[in-house]
ZAMARGU-4260 file (C-alpha; in steps of 0.2 Angstrom, whole numbers, plus 5000, padded with zeros to 4 digits):
<rodrens>
0) 5125/5169/5115 | 5113/5175/5128 | 5114/5167/5145 | 5101/5154/5147 | 5101/5137/5157
5) 5107/5129/5141 | 5122/5141/5138 | 5127/5144/5156 | 5145/5138/5160 | 5140/5133/5178
10) 5129/5118/5181 | 5120/5127/5195 | 5115/5141/5183 | 5112/5128/5169 | 5106/5110/5171
15) 5101/5112/5190 | 5095/5130/5188 | 5077/5126/5193 | 5082/5117/5209 | 5092/5132/5216
20) 5086/5148/5207 | 5079/5153/5224 | 5097/5155/5231 | 5098/5171/5220 | 5090/5180/5235
25) 5105/5177/5245 | 5120/5174/5234 | 5119/5184/5218 | 5126/5201/5214 | 5108/5207/5215
30) 5107/5200/5233 | 5123/5208/5238 | 5117/5225/5233 | 5100/5221/5242 | 5109/5217/5258
35) 5121/5232/5256 | 5106/5244/5254 | 5098/5235/5270 | 5113/5238/5280 | 5116/5256/5275
40) 5097/5260/5278 | 5097/5252/5295 | 5113/5261/5300 | 5106/5278/5294 | 5090/5275/5304
45) 5100/5269/5319 | 5110/5286/5319 | 5094/5295/5317 | 5086/5286/5332 | 5102/5291/5342
50) 5098/5309/5338 | 5113/5313/5327 | 5101/5321/5315 | 5083/5322/5311 | 5073/5313/5297
55) 5055/5317/5292 | 5043/5303/5294 | 5041/5303/5275 | 5059/5300/5272 | 5060/5286/5285
60) 5046/5277/5278 | 5053/5279/5260 | 5070/5271/5266 | 5061/5257/5275 | 5050/5253/5260
65) 5066/5254/5248 | 5075/5241/5259 | 5060/5230/5260 | 5055/5231/5242 | 5072/5232/5234
70) 5071/5224/5217 | 5081/5220/5201 | 5077/5238/5194 | 5085/5246/5210 | 5100/5234/5208
75) 5102/5239/5189 | 5101/5258/5194 | 5116/5255/5207 | 5125/5245/5193 | 5123/5260/5182
80) 5131/5271/5195 | 5145/5259/5197 | 5150/5261/5179 | 5155/5279/5184 | 5162/5276/5202
85) 5170/5259/5198 | 5167/5256/5216 | 5152/5245/5221 | 5149/5250/5239 | 5151/5269/5234
90) 5138/5266/5221 | 5126/5260/5234 | 5129/5276/5244 | 5126/5287/5229 | 5110/5277/5225
95) 5103/5280/5243 | 5108/5299/5242 | 5097/5300/5227 | 5083/5292/5236 | 5084/5304/5250
100) 5083/5318/5238 | 5067/5311/5232 | 5060/5309/5249 | 5065/5326/5255 | 5079/5320/5266
105) 5092/5330/5258 | 5099/5337/5274 | 5103/5319/5280 | 5113/5314/5264 | 5130/5315/5272
110) 5125/5304/5286 | 5124/5289/5274 | 5139/5278/5276 | 5145/5290/5291 | 5163/5285/5297
115) 5162/5268/5288 | 5173/5259/5276 | 5167/5247/5263 | 5170/5232/5273 | 5159/5238/5287
120) 5145/5236/5274 | 5152/5220/5266 | 5156/5211/5282 | 5138/5214/5289 | 5129/5212/5272
125) 5137/5195/5268 | 5136/5187/5285 | 5117/5193/5286 | 5113/5185/5269 | 5123/5170/5274
130) 5113/5169/5290 | 5097/5170/5281 | 5102/5157/5268 | 5107/5145/5282 | 5091/5148/5292
135) 5079/5148/5278 | 5086/5136/5265 | 5101/5125/5271 | 5096/5120/5289 | 5077/5116/5284
140) 5084/5106/5269 | 5096/5096/5280 | 5083/5093/5294 | 5070/5087/5281 | 5082/5075/5274
145) 5087/5069/5291 | 5069/5067/5296 | 5066/5056/5280 | 5081/5045/5286 | 5073/5044/5303
150) 5056/5038/5296 | 5065/5025/5286 | 5075/5019/5301 | 5059/5017/5310 | 5050/5008/5296
155) 5065/4996/5293 | 5068/4994/5312 | 5065/4975/5312 | 5073/4970/5296 | 5088/4959/5300
160) 5103/4961/5288 | 5120/4953/5286 | 5133/4966/5291 | 5150/4968/5282 | 5166/4973/5290
165) 5181/4975/5278 | 5169/4969/5264 | 5167/4952/5273 | 5151/4945/5281 | 5150/4950/5299
170) 5139/4949/5314 | 5121/4953/5308 | 5113/4970/5311 | 5096/4978/5308 | 5093/4989/5293
175) 5085/5003/5303 | 5099/5004/5315 | 5111/5006/5301 | 5101/5021/5295 | 5101/5028/5313
180) 5120/5028/5313 | 5119/5042/5300 | 5104/5051/5308 | 5114/5052/5324 | 5130/5058/5315
185) 5120/5072/5306 | 5111/5077/5322 | 5128/5079/5331 | 5135/5090/5318 | 5119/5101/5317
190) 5121/5103/5336 | 5139/5109/5333 | 5134/5120/5318 | 5120/5130/5327 | 5133/5134/5341
195) 5144/5144/5329 | 5140/5162/5329 | 5136/5173/5314 | 5148/5187/5316 | 5151/5203/5307
200) 5164/5217/5307 | 5159/5235/5311 | 5172/5247/5316 | 5179/5259/5303 | 5193/5259/5291
205) 5205/5248/5302 | 5193/5242/5315 | 5196/5256/5328 | 5181/5268/5325 | 5194/5281/5320
210) 5183/5293/5310 | 5168/5290/5322 | 5179/5295/5337 | 5187/5310/5330 | 5171/5317/5325
215) 5162/5313/5341 | 5175/5309/5354 | 5163/5308/5369 | 5152/5294/5361 | 5155/5276/5366
220) 5157/5270/5348 | 5161/5252/5354 | 5144/5251/5363 | 5135/5259/5349 | 5143/5247/5336
225) 5139/5232/5347 | 5121/5238/5348 | 5119/5241/5329 | 5126/5224/5324 | 5116/5215/5337
230) 5101/5224/5331 | 5103/5217/5313 | 5105/5199/5321 | 5124/5197/5321 | 5138/5196/5333
235) 5151/5210/5332 | 5169/5205/5332 | 5177/5217/5345 | 5195/5217/5338 | 5197/5217/5319
240) 5208/5224/5305 | 5199/5232/5291 | 5190/5216/5288 | 5181/5203/5298 | 5193/5188/5301
245) 5180/5175/5295 | 5185/5162/5308 | 5167/5159/5312 | 5162/5158/5294 | 5176/5146/5291
250) 5170/5135/5305 | 5153/5135/5296 | 5161/5129/5280 | 5171/5116/5290 | 5155/5109/5298
255) 5145/5109/5282 | 5160/5099/5274 | 5159/5086/5288 | 5140/5084/5286 | 5143/5082/5267
260) 5156/5069/5271 | 5143/5060/5281 | 5131/5060/5267 | 5145/5054/5255 | 5147/5040/5266
265) 5129/5036/5267 | 5127/5038/5248 | 5141/5025/5245 | 5133/5013/5258 | 5116/5014/5249
270) 5125/5012/5232 | 5133/4996/5239 | 5117/4989/5246 | 5109/4992/5229 | 5124/4983/5220
275) 5121/4969/5233 | 5103/4968/5228 | 5097/4972/5246 | 5087/4986/5238 | 5078/4987/5222
280) 5073/5003/5214 | 5056/5009/5208 | 5055/5012/5190 | 5047/5027/5181 | 5039/5024/5164
285) 5050/5031/5150 | 5066/5032/5160 | 5082/5024/5154 | 5093/5015/5166 | 5107/5012/5154
290) 5110/5018/5136 | 5116/5000/5131 | 5109/4988/5144 | 5090/4989/5145 | 5089/4978/5161
295) 5099/4991/5172 | 5091/5003/5185 | 5107/5013/5190 | 5108/5021/5207 | 5110/5038/5199
300) 5102/5048/5213 | 5115/5043/5225 | 5129/5045/5212 | 5123/5062/5208 | 5122/5066/5227
305) 5140/5060/5230 | 5147/5070/5215 | 5138/5086/5221 | 5143/5084/5239 | 5161/5081/5234
310) 5161/5097/5222 | 5154/5107/5237 | 5167/5101/5248 | 5181/5106/5237 | 5174/5124/5237
315) 5171/5124/5256 | 5189/5118/5258 | 5196/5133/5249 | 5184/5145/5257 | 5188/5139/5274
320) 5207/5139/5272 | 5208/5155/5261 | 5196/5168/5270 | 5205/5169/5287 | 5221/5174/5279
325) 5224/5192/5273 | 5239/5202/5271 | 5241/5215/5286 | 5225/5226/5287 | 5217/5218/5271
330) 5220/5213/5254 | 5206/5211/5241 | 5207/5192/5239 | 5192/5190/5251 | 5181/5200/5240
335) 5181/5189/5225 | 5181/5173/5235 | 5166/5179/5246 | 5156/5181/5230 | 5156/5162/5228
340) 5150/5156/5245 | 5133/5152/5237 | 5141/5139/5225 | 5145/5125/5238 | 5128/5128/5246
345) 5119/5126/5229 | 5128/5110/5225 | 5124/5104/5243 | 5106/5107/5241 | 5106/5099/5224
350) 5113/5084/5233 | 5100/5084/5247 | 5086/5083/5233 | 5095/5069/5224 | 5096/5059/5241
355) 5078/5062/5244 | 5073/5057/5227 | 5084/5041/5228 | 5077/5036/5245 | 5060/5038/5238
360) 5064/5025/5225 | 5071/5011/5237 | 5062/4995/5239 | 5067/4982/5252 | 5072/4966/5243
365) 5068/4954/5258 | 5072/4938/5248 | 5090/4943/5244 | 5093/4949/5262 | 5086/4933/5269
370) 5096/4923/5257 | 5112/4931/5262 | 5109/4928/5280 | 5104/4910/5277 | 5120/4908/5267
375) 5132/4914/5281 | 5129/4904/5296 | 5147/4906/5300 | 5143/4923/5307 | 5135/4915/5323
380) 5152/4908/5327 | 5155/4924/5337 | 5139/4921/5347 | 5143/4903/5351 | 5161/4906/5356
385) 5155/4921/5368 | 5143/4910/5377 | 5156/4896/5378 | 5168/4909/5386 | 5154/4913/5399
390) 5153/4894/5402 | 5172/4893/5405 | 5174/4881/5390 | 5192/4879/5386 | 5199/4889/5370
395) 5182/4892/5362 | 5188/4905/5350 | 5201/4893/5343 | 5188/4879/5342 | 5177/4890/5331
400) 5191/4897/5321 | 5196/4880/5316 | 5178/4876/5311 | 5174/4892/5301 | 5189/4901/5295
405) 5191/4898/5276 | 5177/4885/5276 | 5164/4890/5263 | 5152/4876/5267 | 5146/4882/5285
410) 5128/4880/5287 | 5115/4877/5300 | 5118/4858/5300 | 5137/4860/5302 | 5135/4873/5316
415) 5123/4862/5325 | 5134/4846/5323 | 5148/4857/5331 | 5137/4861/5345 | 5132/4843/5348
420) 5150/4838/5350 | 5154/4850/5363 | 5156/4844/5381 | 5143/4856/5389 | 5125/4854/5396
425) 5110/4851/5386 | 5103/4867/5392 | 5117/4877/5385 | 5117/4867/5369 | 5098/4871/5367
430) 5102/4890/5370 | 5116/4889/5357 | 5105/4881/5344 | 5092/4895/5346 | 5104/4907/5338
435) 5103/4910/5319 | 5109/4923/5307 | 5092/4931/5307 | 5090/4934/5326 | 5108/4937/5331
440) 5106/4956/5329 | 5110/4963/5346 | 5100/4977/5354
</rodrens>
């Protein structure tokens, strides 16, 4: 069968294709060719600028336009060359040599890929595409989601809500504050994430500029290599084998995995609040909540997000643990694995959109939240015993424990009766009676 969204094996190329198809520009085989061409062209023009050879203005403009306007037809041409070479990077080199012939730059053909090994191209092309995907897609998506959470936290700032520790009623909180917990956690991880460099490898067959140095021993190739890699927006690793060691890339994966874990935690909390009826969900005409139970409106967006985040993390985990490990100078396991770095990003972005969609459906169920607070007067026991400690009342914790523990009939009346029976001043009794599950929410 022809490959279509209906016949694709992967859900990101099938069911969710419309949501993530723009990631083709960073993670597809076409994108890898595009970035390889960009690196090869930039390197050739870098050498020309350093006066290793001379290119005509026409040839320079042709190469610049080729890199800027690289399209699927160019990628197909490279693929055709690869059928003969059976080497993907060499096919890019031959493609560019053909382009130089067209532009009258024949004399510069052998400067293409000068002194390089394939990984000098791969380990700059992939990090650069990764950097662009993070800066243009991932971080904007994450920050937009966090901004939505922050707006909801502000909107729900004054809504008191029964908290639950170990699944049991606990000291009340405010709904907005509970959302801010996740906002701050994400902000902290983003701060760590943006501090991780985007690094590349550029140093010849085994990282020592052997071919460069033997051809031009008086040139400072380390300095030139640093300048070139910095010029394309990456940090050059100073000591490498044939490949970049991927430690910083793995740090990115680990940080993204932690952010996803935070969002899984959030998804499960919202799911629980929906099941507790603290939230209702907006319905859309024609949508089905359950195939068997017409009354149901399932929290599917948060379940979808949790599933995609978990799947993304499974791949991130493998990428982070596998890529920094390679036999001696290099084995080829990194090559096939690197082609999949877009997979967890796609699942993560799908999850972001599911969360945004789910958040947009939430409606506060004030009646249920109020009811739960009113039915759990026992939670003010902490407040009462703490004020009694302040007043040096003997054994206040034990007194409240005897009253409340295992007692399912604690209400406003029983709490106030308990307070009336205490040997404390009327002023303190008045202070204690002002405390309710609705206002005992801290700061």
